[in-house]
C-alpha positions as CSV (number, residue, x, y, z in Angstrom):
1,M,59.5,73.4,12.3
2,N,63.0,72.5,13.0
3,I,65.1,75.6,14.0
4,N,68.8,76.4,14.4
5,W,69.7,77.1,18.2
6,T,72.6,78.8,18.7
7,S,74.9,79.5,22.0
8,G,77.0,82.2,22.9
9,N,75.0,85.1,22.2
10,A,74.5,88.4,23.8
11,L,71.0,89.8,24.2
12,E,69.3,93.3,25.6
13,L,65.8,93.9,25.8
14,L,64.5,97.5,24.5
15,E,61.3,98.5,26.2
16,N,59.6,101.1,24.0
17,G,60.9,103.4,21.4
18,E,62.4,105.4,24.3
19,A,65.1,102.4,24.2
20,F,65.1,100.7,20.6
21,F,65.2,104.4,18.6
22,P,68.5,105.4,19.8
23,A,70.0,101.8,19.8
24,A,68.9,101.3,16.3
25,F,69.7,104.8,15.0
26,E,73.1,104.8,16.8
27,A,74.0,101.3,15.0
28,I,73.0,102.4,11.7
29,R,75.0,105.7,11.9
30,K,78.4,103.3,13.3
31,A,77.6,101.0,10.2
32,E,80.8,100.7,7.8
33,R,79.4,97.7,5.7
34,S,75.8,97.2,5.2
35,V,72.5,97.8,6.9
36,V,69.3,95.3,6.0
37,L,66.1,97.2,7.5
38,E,62.7,95.3,7.2
39,T,59.5,97.1,8.8
40,F,56.0,96.9,8.4
41,I,55.4,100.8,9.2
42,I,57.7,103.7,8.5
43,F,55.6,107.2,9.1
44,E,56.9,110.5,8.0
45,D,56.8,111.7,11.1
46,K,59.8,112.6,13.4
47,V,60.7,108.7,13.5
48,G,60.3,107.9,10.1
49,R,62.7,111.3,9.2
50,E,65.4,110.3,11.7
51,L,65.6,107.0,10.3
52,Q,65.5,108.5,6.7
53,Q,68.3,110.8,7.2
54,A,70.6,108.0,9.2
55,V,70.2,105.9,6.3
56,I,71.1,108.5,3.6
57,D,74.1,109.6,5.6
58,A,74.9,105.8,5.7
59,A,74.4,105.5,2.0
60,R,76.2,108.8,1.2
61,R,79.4,107.2,2.8
62,G,79.6,104.0,1.2
63,V,77.4,101.9,3.4
64,R,75.1,99.5,1.1
65,V,71.5,100.0,2.7
66,E,68.7,98.4,1.9
67,I,65.1,98.7,3.5
68,T,61.9,97.0,2.8
69,V,58.4,98.1,3.9
70,D,54.9,96.6,3.3
71,G,52.7,97.9,0.9
72,Y,49.7,97.8,3.5
73,G,51.6,99.1,6.5
74,S,53.5,101.8,4.8
75,A,51.3,102.4,2.0
76,D,51.0,106.0,2.5
77,L,55.0,107.1,2.2
78,S,55.2,109.9,0.0
79,A,57.3,109.7,-3.5
80,G,59.5,112.3,-2.3
81,F,60.1,110.7,1.1
82,I,61.4,107.7,-0.9
83,E,63.4,109.5,-3.6
84,A,65.2,111.4,-0.9
85,M,66.7,107.9,0.2
86,T,67.1,106.2,-3.3
87,A,69.1,109.2,-4.5
88,A,71.3,108.6,-1.8
89,G,72.0,105.1,-3.3
90,V,69.7,103.3,-0.4
91,V,68.0,100.4,-2.1
92,F,64.0,100.8,-1.0
93,H,61.8,97.5,-1.6
94,M,58.0,97.7,-1.2
95,F,56.4,94.5,0.1
96,D,53.4,93.6,-2.2
97,P,52.1,97.2,-3.0
98,Q,48.4,97.3,-4.5
99,P,46.5,99.9,-5.5
100,R,43.4,101.3,-3.4
101,R,40.1,100.3,-4.7
102,L,37.3,103.0,-3.9
103,G,39.8,104.6,-1.8
104,M,40.8,101.5,0.6
105,R,43.6,99.5,0.4
106,T,43.0,96.4,-0.8
107,N,46.7,93.9,0.5
108,L,44.9,93.1,3.4
109,F,46.1,89.4,3.6
110,R,49.4,88.0,4.1
111,R,51.1,91.2,4.9
112,M,55.1,91.1,5.6
113,H,54.8,92.2,9.4
114,R,58.6,91.7,10.3
115,K,60.6,94.1,12.3
116,I,64.3,92.9,11.6
117,I,67.2,95.0,11.4
118,V,71.3,93.9,10.7
119,V,74.0,96.0,10.7
120,D,77.4,94.7,9.3
121,G,76.5,91.3,9.8
122,V,77.6,91.2,13.7
123,L,74.4,93.4,15.2
124,A,70.6,92.6,14.6
125,F,67.8,94.1,16.1
126,I,63.7,92.1,16.4
127,G,60.7,92.9,18.0
128,G,57.2,94.3,17.6
129,I,58.4,98.2,17.2
130,N,57.5,99.9,13.8
131,F,59.4,103.3,13.1
132,S,56.5,105.8,13.9
133,A,56.4,108.3,16.8
134,D,53.4,106.6,18.1
135,H,55.9,104.2,20.2
136,L,57.2,107.0,22.0
137,A,55.9,108.2,25.3
138,D,55.7,111.8,24.3
139,F,53.0,111.0,21.7
140,G,50.1,111.1,24.4
141,P,47.8,108.5,25.8
142,T,47.7,106.2,22.8
143,A,51.3,105.7,22.6
144,K,52.1,102.1,22.7
145,Q,53.8,99.8,24.9
146,D,55.7,97.2,22.9
147,Y,59.4,95.5,23.1
148,A,62.6,94.6,21.0
149,M,65.7,93.3,21.4
150,A,69.3,93.9,20.1
151,I,71.3,90.3,19.6
152,R,75.4,89.9,19.1
153,G,76.7,86.8,18.4
154,P,76.0,83.7,16.2
155,L,72.4,84.2,16.1
156,V,72.9,87.6,14.0
157,D,74.5,85.1,11.4
158,D,71.3,83.0,10.8
159,I,69.1,86.4,10.7
160,A,71.7,88.0,7.8
161,R,71.5,84.6,6.2
162,F,67.6,84.9,6.2
163,E,67.4,88.5,5.0
164,A,69.6,87.7,2.3
165,E,67.4,84.7,0.8
166,A,64.3,87.1,1.3
167,L,65.9,90.0,-0.8
168,A,67.6,87.4,-3.4
169,P,64.5,87.9,-5.8
170,V,65.2,91.9,-6.2
171,R,68.9,91.8,-6.0
172,Q,71.3,91.7,-9.3
173,P,73.1,88.2,-9.6
174,R,76.4,89.4,-8.5
175,L,74.9,91.1,-5.1
176,S,75.0,88.6,-2.7
177,W,75.3,89.4,1.0
178,L,75.5,85.7,1.7
179,R,79.2,85.1,0.0
180,F,80.0,88.6,1.5
181,R,78.9,87.7,4.9
182,R,81.0,84.2,4.6
183,K,83.9,86.2,3.2
184,R,84.1,88.9,5.9
185,G,81.4,88.6,8.7
186,S,82.5,87.3,11.8
187,G,79.3,86.6,13.3
188,A,79.4,82.8,13.4
189,Q,82.9,82.9,15.1
190,Q,82.2,85.2,17.6
191,A,80.5,84.6,21.5
192,P,80.0,87.7,23.4
193,G,77.5,86.0,25.3
194,D,76.3,83.0,27.0
195,S,72.6,83.0,25.9
196,A,70.9,80.2,23.5
197,A,68.5,81.2,21.1
198,A,66.8,80.7,18.1
199,L,65.0,82.5,14.6
200,V,61.8,81.4,14.4
201,L,59.8,82.5,10.9
202,R,55.9,82.2,10.1
203,D,55.3,82.3,6.1
204,N,52.7,80.9,3.7
205,D,55.2,78.2,2.5
206,A,57.5,76.3,4.9
207,H,57.0,77.9,8.2
208,T,53.4,78.3,8.2
209,S,52.7,77.3,12.2
210,D,56.1,77.3,13.3
211,I,55.9,80.6,15.8
212,E,52.8,79.2,17.3
213,Q,54.2,75.8,17.6
214,H,57.2,77.2,19.5
215,Y,54.6,78.9,21.7
216,R,52.8,75.8,22.2
217,I,56.1,73.7,23.5
218,G,56.8,76.5,26.0
219,I,52.9,76.1,27.3
220,R,53.2,72.2,27.7
221,A,56.7,72.3,28.9
222,A,55.6,74.6,31.9
223,R,55.7,73.5,35.3
224,H,55.5,77.0,37.3
225,D,54.6,79.9,35.6
226,I,53.5,81.3,32.0
227,T,53.2,85.2,31.5
228,I,52.4,86.2,28.1
229,A,52.0,89.7,26.7
230,N,50.1,90.2,23.9
231,A,48.4,92.7,21.7
232,Y,46.0,91.2,19.5
233,F,45.1,88.0,21.5
234,F,42.6,85.6,19.1
235,P,44.7,82.4,18.9
236,G,43.8,78.8,17.7
237,Y,41.4,76.1,19.6
238,R,44.6,74.2,20.4
239,F,46.9,76.9,21.8
240,L,43.9,78.3,24.1
241,R,43.4,74.3,25.0
242,D,46.9,74.2,26.0
243,L,46.7,77.1,28.2
244,R,43.8,75.4,30.1
245,H,45.5,72.4,30.8
246,A,48.8,74.4,31.9
247,A,46.3,76.4,34.7
248,K,44.6,73.0,36.0
249,R,48.0,71.2,36.3
250,G,48.9,73.9,38.7
251,V,51.2,76.4,36.3
252,R,50.1,80.0,37.0
253,V,49.0,81.4,33.9
254,R,49.0,85.2,33.5
255,L,47.8,86.8,30.5
256,I,48.4,90.6,29.6
257,L,46.0,92.0,27.3
258,Q,44.7,95.2,25.8
259,G,42.8,97.6,28.3
260,E,43.3,100.5,26.3
261,P,43.1,99.3,22.4
262,D,44.2,101.3,19.8
263,M,41.3,99.0,18.0
264,P,38.2,98.3,20.0
265,A,37.3,95.6,18.0
266,A,40.5,93.5,19.2
267,R,40.0,93.7,22.8
268,F,36.1,93.2,21.9
269,V,37.0,89.8,20.3
270,A,39.6,89.1,23.0
271,T,36.7,89.4,25.7
272,M,35.0,86.5,23.6
273,L,37.7,84.3,25.0
274,Y,37.3,85.4,29.0
275,D,34.7,82.8,29.9
276,Y,37.0,79.8,28.6
277,L,40.1,80.9,29.8
278,L,38.8,82.2,33.5
279,S,36.9,78.9,34.1
280,A,40.0,76.7,33.7
281,G,42.1,79.2,36.2
282,V,44.0,81.6,34.0
283,Q,44.3,84.9,35.4
284,I,44.0,87.4,32.6
285,Y,45.0,91.3,33.2
286,E,44.2,94.1,31.1
287,Y,46.9,96.8,31.0
288,C,45.1,100.1,30.9
289,E,48.0,102.9,30.9
290,R,47.8,102.9,27.1
291,P,47.4,100.7,23.7
292,L,49.8,97.4,24.4
293,H,51.4,96.5,21.5
294,G,53.9,93.9,22.8
295,K,54.3,90.3,21.2
296,V,56.3,88.6,24.8
297,A,56.1,85.9,26.6
298,T,58.2,84.1,29.7
299,V,58.2,80.5,30.9
300,D,59.5,79.2,34.2
301,G,61.9,81.9,34.4
302,T,64.0,80.4,31.4
303,W,62.3,80.1,28.2
304,S,60.9,83.7,26.4
305,T,60.1,85.0,23.2
306,V,60.4,88.6,22.0
307,G,59.3,89.3,18.0
308,S,56.9,90.6,15.6
309,S,53.8,88.0,15.8
310,N,50.7,88.4,17.6
311,L,48.7,85.6,18.7
312,D,45.7,86.1,16.6
313,P,44.6,85.1,12.9
314,L,46.6,87.3,11.0
315,S,49.9,86.8,12.5
316,L,49.4,83.0,13.2
317,A,47.9,82.0,9.9
318,L,48.6,84.9,7.1
319,N,51.1,87.1,8.0
320,L,55.2,87.0,7.5
321,E,56.1,87.1,11.1
322,A,59.7,86.7,12.9
323,N,60.4,86.2,16.7
324,V,63.4,85.0,18.7
325,V,62.9,82.2,21.4
326,V,65.4,82.3,23.9
327,H,66.5,79.9,26.6
328,D,68.8,82.1,29.2
329,K,67.7,82.6,32.8
330,K,69.3,86.3,32.8
331,F,67.4,87.6,30.0
332,T,63.9,86.0,30.6
333,A,64.3,87.2,34.2
334,E,64.8,90.8,32.9
335,L,61.6,90.4,30.8
336,Q,60.0,89.2,33.6
337,Q,60.6,91.9,35.8
338,R,59.5,94.0,33.4
339,L,56.1,92.4,33.0
340,E,55.6,92.2,36.5
341,A,56.0,95.5,36.7
342,L,53.0,96.2,33.9
343,I,50.7,93.8,36.1
344,E,51.6,95.5,39.8
345,D,51.2,99.2,38.1
346,H,48.9,99.5,35.1
347,C,46.8,96.5,35.0
348,Q,43.3,95.4,36.4
349,L,42.7,91.8,37.2
350,M,39.9,90.2,35.4
351,E,37.8,88.6,38.2
352,R,35.1,86.0,37.2
353,Q,32.5,88.2,39.4
354,T,33.6,91.2,37.5
355,R,32.8,90.1,34.2
356,P,29.8,91.9,32.2
357,R,26.7,90.1,32.8
358,R,26.0,86.9,30.5
359,K,23.5,88.0,28.2
360,I,22.1,85.8,25.3
361,Q,23.7,88.0,22.4
362,R,27.3,87.4,24.1
363,V,27.0,83.6,24.7
364,L,25.7,83.4,20.9
365,V,28.9,85.5,19.8
366,G,30.7,83.1,22.0
367,V,30.1,79.8,20.5
368,F,30.4,81.4,17.1
369,V,34.0,82.7,18.0
370,F,35.1,79.4,19.6
371,H,34.3,77.1,16.3
372,F,36.0,80.1,14.2
373,L,39.1,79.3,16.1
374,R,38.6,75.6,15.9
375,R,38.6,75.8,12.1
376,F,40.2,79.2,11.2
377,P,43.6,77.8,10.2
378,S,42.4,75.9,7.6
379,W,39.8,78.6,6.5
380,A,43.0,80.4,6.0
381,G,44.0,78.2,2.7
382,W,40.9,79.7,1.2
383,L,42.1,83.2,1.4
384,P,43.9,85.2,-1.5
385,A,47.1,82.9,-2.0
386,R,49.0,84.8,-5.0
387,K,52.7,84.7,-4.1
388,P,53.2,88.5,-3.0
389,Q,56.3,90.6,-4.8
390,L,59.0,92.8,-3.8
391,T,58.6,95.8,-6.1
392,S,62.0,97.9,-5.7
393,A,61.8,101.8,-6.1
394,P,63.6,103.3,-8.8
395,M,66.4,104.8,-8.7
396,P,67.8,108.2,-10.0
397,A,71.0,107.6,-11.9
398,E,73.5,109.0,-9.4
399,G,72.1,106.8,-7.1
400,L,72.2,104.0,-9.1
401,S,76.1,104.7,-9.7
402,A,76.4,104.9,-5.8
403,A,74.8,101.6,-5.0
404,K,77.1,99.7,-7.5
405,E,80.2,101.2,-6.5
406,H,79.1,100.0,-2.7
407,S,77.7,96.6,-4.1
408,D,81.3,96.0,-6.3
409,E,83.1,96.9,-3.1
410,A,80.9,94.1,-0.8
411,C,81.6,91.5,-3.5
412,E,85.4,91.9,-3.7
413,G,85.7,92.2,0.1
414,K,87.2,95.5,0.1
415,P,86.7,97.3,3.4
């Protein structure tokens, strides 16, 4: 669970697609050498098409562009949409693509759920926002509420190194962005801010519970306040126990959960935990404006996290996830302020006396859920565990030639 804390970072909180998409697209349009992008979902809507055009333009002007999407989340991308990018020299990878069986997607487990962008090795983005129009308010009542962050400083070097390692299996031997960054990158030399931050990962190898453990460290260290906003809340027994213990020792513990869920089943299972948490003094707020998709938290005004990891069995025990953990009063205060606004304007407090009347069926389901949470981490090891593969889309001859030329320049250290 060891992570590399870096200081001297400049962090910017980006709320919803209205803030995230313009910042990400501007960075891609200004890229001079490289763009690495990982995301769970790209849809062929107005956001996906704008991303497509931005990376095509970047590749055509000589920027090395690599995109990785998940084979489950982005299974419906058309061949034409992908080929338009690869023809321009974009290198396109899909994580664990699997055929449909009886019209159903079969790659349900161990998804690549990260959302990361690294531009020129000096600017990175990380969070929970996919490239889809449902992260914009004009999508309508089902538009998602979510968060991301832009990062400059030494932490970008760690994120870029991680991306190079993640893509190493599908790169030609001489296409080493890690060598390129050590030669030309300046992220490790710059200190554009004063925030301490670290990249925390969850995978199915060496980091199986790192994100959950860092949440629990923050919860156990809390003295005054814990605020967690999470879309899919179904954490493990130890996590729930830590929340109860914090509330019982006088910490104000507030959870912001879905009141208007995009997946009704997610809210139903979360409500199975309400009795257990409310009885210890945990405050639960349901966000009722639109679907909550965020994965953020703050503790005591100094600790915070933003990333892709939900607090449910998929994210905590199966998916590939990435969060940034922050020790910084200014960034944490801004995130806290945004969450306070949600609570004040758009949330409903779940009072014990207003809960649905306890019926025997609900009690039985609650007992099942409780014991399921206690045992799920060990059960997860029984689920399909073959090593998922990255598959690269074939490039037309002209795109392959352009990509080789761009990578040759990178390896030789040319501008």
